[in-house]
N, CA, C and O atoms as a MOPAC input file, in Angstrom:
PM7 MOZYME 1SCF
protein

 N     45.89100 1    -8.80900 1    20.37300 1
 C     46.72900 1    -7.62800 1    20.46100 1
 C     47.43500 1    -7.11200 1    19.31400 1
 O     48.22100 1    -7.86600 1    18.73900 1
 N     47.27400 1    -5.98300 1    18.91600 1
 C     48.32600 1    -5.46800 1    17.61800 1
 C     49.37000 1    -4.49400 1    17.98300 1
 O     49.14100 1    -3.62700 1    18.82700 1
 N     50.51600 1    -4.60000 1    17.37800 1
 C     51.53600 1    -3.57500 1    17.84400 1
 C     51.68300 1    -2.84600 1    16.43100 1
 O     51.57800 1    -3.31000 1    15.29600 1
 N     51.98300 1    -1.44100 1    16.91200 1
 C     52.15000 1    -0.36900 1    15.91000 1
 C     53.02100 1     0.87100 1    16.65500 1
 O     52.54900 1     1.49400 1    17.60600 1
 N     54.24600 1     1.12000 1    16.13900 1
 C     54.61300 1     2.41600 1    16.80400 1
 C     55.05500 1     1.72400 1    18.30000 1
 O     55.05400 1     2.59300 1    19.17100 1
 N     55.32000 1     0.77800 1    18.66100 1
 C     55.82200 1     0.15200 1    20.03000 1
 C     54.90200 1     0.01200 1    20.89600 1
 O     55.13500 1    -0.63700 1    21.91500 1
 N     53.80100 1     0.52700 1    20.69800 1
 C     52.65600 1     0.47500 1    21.77400 1
 C     51.50000 1    -0.38200 1    21.74400 1
 O     50.84900 1    -0.28300 1    20.70400 1
 N     51.12800 1    -1.07900 1    22.47800 1
 C     50.10700 1    -2.11500 1    22.35400 1
 C     48.78700 1    -1.52300 1    21.63500 1
 O     48.65700 1    -0.30100 1    21.56800 1
 N     47.83800 1    -2.36100 1    21.11500 1
 C     46.65500 1    -1.62400 1    20.60400 1
 C     45.60500 1    -2.80600 1    20.79000 1
 O     45.85800 1    -4.00400 1    20.66300 1
 N     44.25300 1    -2.18200 1    21.14600 1
 C     43.35600 1    -3.46900 1    21.36200 1
 C     42.55100 1    -3.33900 1    20.28200 1
 O     42.40500 1    -2.20400 1    19.82900 1
 N     41.96200 1    -4.30200 1    19.73900 1
 C     41.20800 1    -4.41400 1    18.72400 1
 C     39.45500 1    -4.73300 1    19.23200 1
 O     39.01600 1    -5.74100 1    19.78600 1
 N     38.92700 1    -3.84400 1    18.93100 1
 C     37.34600 1    -3.99600 1    19.18300 1
 C     36.48400 1    -3.91400 1    17.93000 1
 O     36.80000 1    -3.26300 1    16.93400 1
 N     35.23300 1    -4.71600 1    18.07900 1
 C     34.46100 1    -4.82100 1    17.05800 1
 C     33.19700 1    -4.35800 1    17.19900 1
 O     32.48200 1    -4.87800 1    18.05500 1
 N     32.76900 1    -3.44600 1    16.49500 1
 C     31.58200 1    -2.64600 1    16.50500 1
 C     30.24700 1    -3.44100 1    16.09800 1
 O     30.15200 1    -3.84100 1    14.93800 1
 N     29.32800 1    -3.65400 1    16.91600 1
 C     28.21000 1    -4.45900 1    16.99900 1
 C     27.31100 1    -3.98800 1    15.80200 1
 O     27.19900 1    -2.83700 1    15.38100 1
 N     26.63800 1    -5.22700 1    15.30300 1
 C     26.14800 1    -4.91200 1    14.09100 1
 C     24.76900 1    -3.83900 1    14.21900 1
 O     24.38100 1    -3.27300 1    13.19700 1
 N     24.25000 1    -3.66800 1    15.19800 1
 C     23.24400 1    -2.74200 1    15.03900 1
 C     23.55900 1    -1.29200 1    15.12400 1
 O     22.69000 1    -0.42600 1    15.03200 1
 N     25.08300 1    -0.99700 1    15.33700 1
 C     25.24100 1     0.21200 1    15.41600 1
 C     25.88500 1     1.02900 1    13.97300 1
 O     26.07700 1     2.22000 1    13.73100 1
 N     26.13500 1    -0.40000 1    13.06500 1
 C     26.50400 1    -0.25000 1    11.63700 1
 C     26.03200 1     0.67400 1    10.93100 1
 O     26.86300 1     1.36600 1    10.34300 1
 N     24.68300 1     0.97500 1    10.76000 1
 C     23.88400 1     1.53500 1     9.75900 1
 C     24.07900 1     2.99700 1    10.24800 1
 O     24.44200 1     3.69000 1     9.29800 1
 N     23.97100 1     3.65500 1    11.32200 1
 C     24.30300 1     4.96800 1    11.83500 1
 C     25.58100 1     5.39500 1    11.36900 1
 O     25.72300 1     6.55600 1    10.98500 1
 N     26.66800 1     4.46100 1    11.36000 1
 C     27.92200 1     4.97400 1    10.94100 1
 C     28.29200 1     5.03500 1     9.72500 1
 O     29.32800 1     5.54800 1     9.30200 1
 N     27.32100 1     4.43000 1     9.02700 1
 C     27.53600 1     4.51300 1     7.09800 1
 C     27.54800 1     6.22500 1     6.79800 1
 O     28.17700 1     6.65600 1     5.83200 1
 N     26.91300 1     7.00300 1     7.57600 1
 C     26.69100 1     8.22300 1     7.20600 1
 C     28.06500 1     9.02300 1     7.39500 1
 O     28.91300 1     8.56200 1     8.16000 1
 N     28.30200 1    10.28100 1     6.66700 1
 C     29.58000 1    11.07200 1     6.90500 1
 C     29.26300 1    11.60500 1     8.13200 1
 O     28.08400 1    11.94300 1     8.23600 1
 N     30.21800 1    11.84600 1     9.44000 1
 C     30.08300 1    12.55700 1    10.37100 1
 C     31.03000 1    13.57000 1    10.65800 1
 O     31.03100 1    14.39900 1    11.56800 1
 N     32.10700 1    13.30600 1     9.43100 1
 C     33.11800 1    14.56200 1    10.02600 1
 C     33.40700 1    15.22500 1     8.59200 1
 O     32.53000 1    15.52400 1     7.78200 1
 N     34.73100 1    15.39600 1     8.42700 1
 C     34.95500 1    16.26300 1     7.37900 1
 C     35.83500 1    15.35000 1     6.14700 1
 O     37.05100 1    15.16500 1     6.17800 1
 N     35.04000 1    14.92000 1     5.24100 1
 C     35.64700 1    13.82800 1     4.09100 1
 C     36.53400 1    14.71600 1     3.12400 1
 O     36.09200 1    15.77600 1     2.68200 1
 N     37.93800 1    14.19800 1     2.77600 1
 C     38.79100 1    14.70500 1     1.89100 1
 C     39.16100 1    13.55600 1     0.94600 1
 O     39.68800 1    12.45900 1     1.13300 1
 N     38.61000 1    14.31600 1    -0.33900 1
 C     38.80000 1    13.56400 1    -1.59300 1
 C     39.83300 1    14.08700 1    -2.57000 1
 O     40.24200 1    15.24400 1    -2.65500 1
 N     40.14000 1    13.16300 1    -3.20300 1
 C     41.46400 1    13.59500 1    -4.48300 1
 C     42.40900 1    12.23400 1    -4.48400 1
 O     42.17800 1    11.25700 1    -3.77200 1
 N     43.29300 1    12.32300 1    -5.22400 1
 C     44.19600 1    11.42200 1    -5.42300 1
 C     45.19100 1    11.15600 1    -3.94200 1
 O     45.15900 1    11.96900 1    -3.01800 1
 N     45.97200 1    10.01100 1    -3.90700 1
 C     46.60800 1     9.84900 1    -2.60800 1
 C     47.79800 1    11.03300 1    -2.29300 1
 O     48.23400 1    11.00400 1    -1.14200 1
 N     48.32900 1    12.00600 1    -3.14300 1
 C     49.23000 1    13.53800 1    -2.74500 1
 C     48.36100 1    14.19700 1    -2.40200 1
 O     48.46900 1    14.77200 1    -1.31900 1
 N     47.08000 1    14.37300 1    -3.25900 1
 C     46.21300 1    15.57400 1    -2.77900 1
 C     45.55800 1    15.35600 1    -1.42400 1
 O     45.32100 1    16.33200 1    -0.71200 1
 N     45.21400 1    13.95400 1    -0.98000 1
 C     44.61400 1    13.97100 1     0.04700 1
 C     45.49400 1    13.93300 1     1.29200 1
 O     45.08700 1    14.12500 1     2.43800 1
 N     46.49200 1    13.71800 1     1.00600 1
 C     48.17400 1    13.80300 1     1.95600 1
 C     48.36800 1    15.09200 1     2.42500 1
 O     48.50900 1    15.42700 1     3.60100 1
 N     48.36700 1    15.92800 1     1.25600 1
 C     48.40800 1    17.45200 1     1.68700 1
 C     47.25800 1    18.34900 1     2.10100 1
 O     47.46300 1    19.38900 1     2.72700 1
 N     46.07900 1    17.95200 1     1.75800 1
 C     44.81800 1    18.64300 1     2.31600 1
 C     44.62300 1    18.29000 1     3.84400 1
 O     44.26300 1    19.06400 1     4.73200 1
 N     44.95600 1    16.87800 1     3.96100 1
 C     44.60800 1    16.47800 1     5.24600 1
 C     45.76900 1    16.85900 1     6.42900 1
 O     45.49700 1    16.97100 1     7.62400 1
 N     47.13000 1    17.03500 1     5.83700 1
 C     47.97000 1    17.72900 1     6.85900 1
 C     47.76100 1    19.00400 1     7.12400 1
 O     48.02900 1    19.47900 1     8.22800 1
 N     47.11600 1    19.90200 1     5.86000 1
 C     46.77000 1    21.35700 1     6.10900 1
 C     45.59700 1    21.54200 1     7.10900 1
 O     45.60600 1    22.40500 1     7.98700 1
 N     44.61500 1    20.68400 1     6.91000 1
 C     43.25400 1    20.33700 1     7.32200 1
 C     43.59800 1    20.20200 1     9.23400 1
 O     42.93600 1    20.75800 1    10.10900 1
 N     44.73500 1    19.35700 1     9.42600 1
 C     44.75700 1    18.96500 1    10.88000 1
 C     45.72000 1    20.14700 1    11.64600 1
 O     45.56400 1    20.49300 1    12.81700 1
 N     46.46500 1    20.53500 1    10.97300 1
 C     47.36800 1    21.69000 1    11.32700 1
 C     46.32900 1    22.80600 1    11.65700 1
 O     46.26300 1    23.17200 1    12.83000 1
 N     45.53400 1    23.36400 1    10.75200 1
 C     44.65600 1    24.35700 1    11.09700 1
 C     43.64900 1    24.30600 1    12.10300 1
 O     43.19700 1    25.32200 1    12.63300 1
 N     43.25900 1    23.05800 1    12.39900 1
 C     42.17300 1    22.80000 1    13.31400 1
 C     42.75800 1    22.27000 1    14.65500 1
 O     41.95600 1    22.07400 1    15.56900 1
 N     43.90300 1    22.05300 1    14.83200 1
 C     44.31200 1    21.45400 1    16.03900 1
 C     43.76000 1    20.81200 1    16.72300 1
 O     43.40700 1    21.27100 1    17.80800 1
 N     43.45400 1    19.43900 1    16.34900 1
 C     42.25900 1    18.59500 1    16.94700 1
 C     43.35500 1    17.74800 1    18.13000 1
 O     44.54200 1    17.44400 1    18.01900 1
 N     42.50100 1    17.56900 1    19.11200 1
 C     43.15400 1    16.69900 1    20.37100 1
 C     43.30000 1    15.46200 1    19.62600 1
 O     44.41300 1    15.11200 1    19.23400 1
 N     41.86100 1    14.51300 1    19.31800 1
 C     42.09000 1    13.63900 1    18.72400 1
 C     41.37300 1    13.21400 1    17.23600 1
 O     40.25100 1    13.57400 1    16.87800 1
 N     42.31600 1    12.35100 1    16.46100 1
 C     41.71300 1    12.21100 1    14.82900 1
 C     41.42500 1    10.75000 1    14.74400 1
 O     42.11600 1     9.79400 1    15.09600 1
 N     40.28700 1    10.79800 1    14.21400 1
 C     39.65100 1     9.37500 1    13.75600 1
 C     39.57700 1     9.33900 1    12.33800 1
 O     38.87900 1    10.06300 1    11.62800 1
 N     40.55200 1     8.20700 1    11.89400 1
 C     40.21500 1     7.87800 1    10.69500 1
 C     39.30800 1     6.60000 1    10.34100 1
 O     39.25800 1     5.66400 1    11.14000 1
 N     38.65500 1     6.57500 1     9.23700 1
 C     37.74400 1     5.55200 1     8.85500 1
 C     38.16400 1     5.12100 1     7.40700 1
 O     38.48900 1     5.86900 1     6.48600 1
 N     38.08700 1     3.75200 1     7.40600 1
 C     38.38600 1     2.96000 1     6.14700 1
 C     39.68600 1     2.53800 1     5.93800 1
 O     40.65700 1     3.18900 1     6.32100 1
 N     39.76700 1     1.35700 1     5.28100 1
 C     41.26000 1     0.77000 1     5.42700 1
 C     42.10800 1     1.58900 1     4.60400 1
 O     43.24100 1     1.61700 1     5.08400 1
 N     42.02700 1     2.10200 1     3.80700 1
 C     43.00100 1     3.04000 1     2.89700 1
 C     43.74900 1     3.90400 1     3.78600 1
 O     44.92000 1     3.90500 1     4.16500 1
 N     42.72100 1     4.65400 1     4.01900 1
 C     43.15200 1     5.95600 1     4.99100 1
 C     44.01400 1     5.69500 1     6.22600 1
 O     45.08900 1     6.20000 1     6.54900 1
 N     43.16900 1     4.66300 1     6.90500 1
 C     43.73800 1     4.22500 1     8.22800 1
 C     45.07500 1     3.79800 1     8.12400 1
 O     45.87100 1     4.10300 1     9.01200 1
 N     45.45600 1     3.06400 1     7.05200 1
 C     46.68600 1     2.42500 1     7.05200 1
 C     47.75200 1     3.72200 1     6.55400 1
 O     48.96400 1     3.62100 1     6.74300 1
 N     47.20500 1     4.80800 1     5.97000 1
 C     48.08600 1     5.70500 1     5.15900 1
 C     48.22300 1     6.73300 1     6.08000 1
 O     49.38300 1     7.04900 1     6.34500 1
 N     47.41800 1     7.27200 1     6.57800 1
 C     47.33800 1     8.71600 1     7.17600 1
 C     47.17400 1     8.58300 1     8.88300 1
 O     46.32000 1     7.84200 1     9.37000 1
 N     48.03000 1     9.33300 1     9.64800 1
 C     48.48200 1     9.52000 1    11.20500 1
 C     46.76200 1     9.82600 1    11.63800 1
 O     46.02500 1    10.59500 1    11.02100 1
 N     46.35900 1     8.96700 1    12.90800 1
 C     45.40500 1     9.03600 1    13.50400 1
 C     45.51200 1     8.34400 1    14.76600 1
 O     46.17100 1     7.30800 1    14.85600 1
 N     44.79000 1     8.94900 1    15.92800 1
 C     44.57900 1     8.02900 1    17.10200 1
 C     43.96300 1     6.84300 1    17.28100 1
 O     44.30400 1     5.81900 1    17.87400 1
 N     42.80000 1     7.21000 1    16.54600 1
 C     41.87700 1     5.79400 1    16.42500 1
 C     41.56800 1     5.50800 1    14.99900 1
 O     41.08600 1     6.34400 1    14.23500 1
 N     41.85900 1     4.32400 1    14.68900 1
 C     41.63700 1     3.90400 1    13.24500 1
 C     40.36500 1     2.92900 1    13.02100 1
 O     40.26600 1     1.93000 1    13.73200 1
 N     39.58000 1     3.15800 1    12.22700 1
 C     38.43000 1     2.40900 1    12.12100 1
 C     38.59800 1     1.69800 1    10.69600 1
 O     38.52400 1     2.40700 1     9.69300 1
 N     38.83500 1     0.24200 1    10.56300 1
 C     38.73000 1    -0.77300 1     9.54000 1
 C     37.54000 1    -1.40400 1     8.95300 1
 O     36.72400 1    -1.81400 1     9.77900 1
 N     37.28300 1    -1.56000 1     7.82000 1
 C     35.89400 1    -2.42100 1     7.70500 1
 C     36.35800 1    -3.56100 1     6.93800 1
 O     35.47800 1    -4.40200 1     6.75100 1
 N     37.62100 1    -3.85500 1     6.38700 1
 C     37.66600 1    -5.01400 1     5.58900 1
 C     37.51900 1    -4.57700 1     4.21900 1
 O     37.71400 1    -5.45600 1     3.37900 1
 N     37.28400 1    -3.66500 1     3.88400 1
 C     36.69600 1    -3.45200 1     2.27300 1
 C     37.53700 1    -2.26200 1     1.84400 1
 O     37.92700 1    -1.43500 1     2.66800 1
 N     37.85200 1    -2.17200 1     0.36900 1
 C     38.41000 1    -0.79800 1     0.00000 1
 C     37.26600 1    -0.38800 1    -1.30100 1
 O     36.88500 1    -1.22000 1    -2.12400 1
 N     36.93400 1     0.70400 1    -1.28500 1
 C     35.84100 1     1.06300 1    -2.37100 1
 C     36.69100 1     1.82600 1    -3.21100 1
 O     37.33700 1     2.66300 1    -2.58000 1
 N     36.89500 1     1.80500 1    -4.41800 1
 C     37.05400 1     2.46100 1    -5.53600 1
 C     36.27900 1     3.49000 1    -6.08400 1
 O     36.13300 1     3.45300 1    -7.30600 1
 N     35.74500 1     4.40700 1    -5.45900 1
 C     34.47000 1     5.10000 1    -6.20500 1
 C     34.79600 1     6.82600 1    -6.55900 1
 O     35.24700 1     7.61400 1    -5.72800 1
 N     34.56000 1     7.05400 1    -7.52000 1
 C     34.68900 1     8.83900 1    -7.59900 1
 C     33.56100 1     9.71300 1    -6.67500 1
 O     33.58400 1    10.94400 1    -6.67600 1

């Protein structure tokens, strides 16, 4: 169990047979440097007023607000 923001969080692992389907982009990707992504992300979630937000990837899941965070243990630095 992981503690973050004083609430207990469960850790789930994705079965290997589902991983290929989740490699494609399902949502709206936001690209840019850290500052640009932060500003675009903030504006985007305010405009859309989502009920649940999911971040995918180690870097964005650690730095951006979301209800569900997906980590894969790898950080890719590609343009």
